[in-house]
C-alpha positions as MATLAB code, in Angstrom:
seq = 'MSFTPELVAELELLSLFNLGNTQEGLKVHHVAAPEAIAAAKRLHAKGLVTQEDGGYLTSLGLDAAEHAQGLLTILKVAETA';
ca = [
    -112.331  -25.394   27.514;
    -113.751  -28.580   26.035;
    -112.282  -31.964   24.864;
    -111.143  -31.522   21.589;
    -110.581  -34.799   19.431;
    -106.777  -33.898   20.107;
    -106.989  -33.911   23.649;
    -109.040  -36.934   23.747;
    -106.411  -38.892   21.682;
    -103.758  -37.540   24.154;
    -105.861  -38.643   26.976;
    -106.138  -42.039   25.571;
    -102.423  -42.487   25.234;
    -101.958  -41.405   28.738;
    -104.256  -43.883   30.076;
    -102.121  -46.699   28.482;
     -99.324  -46.121   30.485;
     -98.662  -48.752   33.515;
     -98.645  -46.367   36.793;
     -97.565  -49.445   38.660;
     -94.432  -49.652   36.953;
     -92.863  -46.313   35.669;
     -89.942  -48.344   33.989;
     -92.332  -49.534   31.469;
     -93.070  -47.278   28.310;
     -94.933  -47.318   25.352;
     -94.145  -47.268   21.939;
     -96.414  -45.907   19.104;
     -95.516  -47.620   15.814;
     -95.336  -46.014   12.544;
     -98.335  -48.279   11.480;
    -100.570  -46.980   14.287;
    -103.480  -44.905   13.909;
    -102.574  -41.435   12.612;
    -104.266  -39.774   15.534;
    -102.286  -41.876   17.984;
     -99.001  -40.914   16.116;
     -99.703  -37.144   16.297;
    -100.934  -37.377   20.120;
     -97.770  -39.141   21.087;
     -95.711  -36.229   19.220;
     -97.932  -33.475   21.015;
     -97.225  -35.235   24.337;
     -93.536  -35.176   23.525;
     -93.622  -31.578   22.367;
     -95.383  -30.708   25.995;
     -92.794  -32.553   27.813;
     -94.948  -35.414   28.980;
     -93.168  -38.102   27.391;
     -89.545  -38.623   26.444;
     -89.695  -39.691   22.801;
     -91.793  -38.374   19.870;
     -93.096  -41.917   19.551;
     -93.879  -42.304   23.227;
     -91.204  -43.638   25.393;
     -91.648  -43.134   29.070;
     -93.443  -40.755   31.250;
     -91.562  -37.587   32.313;
     -92.480  -36.408   35.948;
     -94.902  -34.120   34.610;
     -96.161  -36.958   32.316;
     -96.543  -39.194   35.446;
     -98.646  -36.471   37.008;
    -100.929  -36.109   33.780;
    -101.344  -39.780   33.536;
    -102.305  -40.266   37.185;
    -105.096  -37.662   36.850;
    -106.267  -38.658   33.413;
    -106.581  -42.477   34.754;
    -107.970  -41.090   38.128;
    -110.684  -39.245   35.812;
    -111.444  -42.633   33.899;
    -111.929  -44.452   36.983;
    -114.415  -42.034   38.703;
    -116.282  -41.735   35.522;
    -116.344  -45.425   34.914;
    -117.616  -45.960   38.790;
    -120.110  -43.310   38.151;
    -121.549  -45.038   34.889;
    -122.064  -48.351   37.150;
    -123.823  -46.685   39.988;
];
């Protein structure tokens, strides 16, 4: 399995969620990049966010966002080492 542009767009959205405050959601506006709009819809269809335009993370979405943000942290630390 490889990272497709669609998966990367979904990971980018998941990385924007504030894991320190689960009551804080995201809104992907209609003027956002088409890739972001489509990624939000896919995340909703997968049950990771509560709304087609973002919303809040579901419990599964919280797990996914934690993993996505953890991976980014690991990769960024590895870059600077």
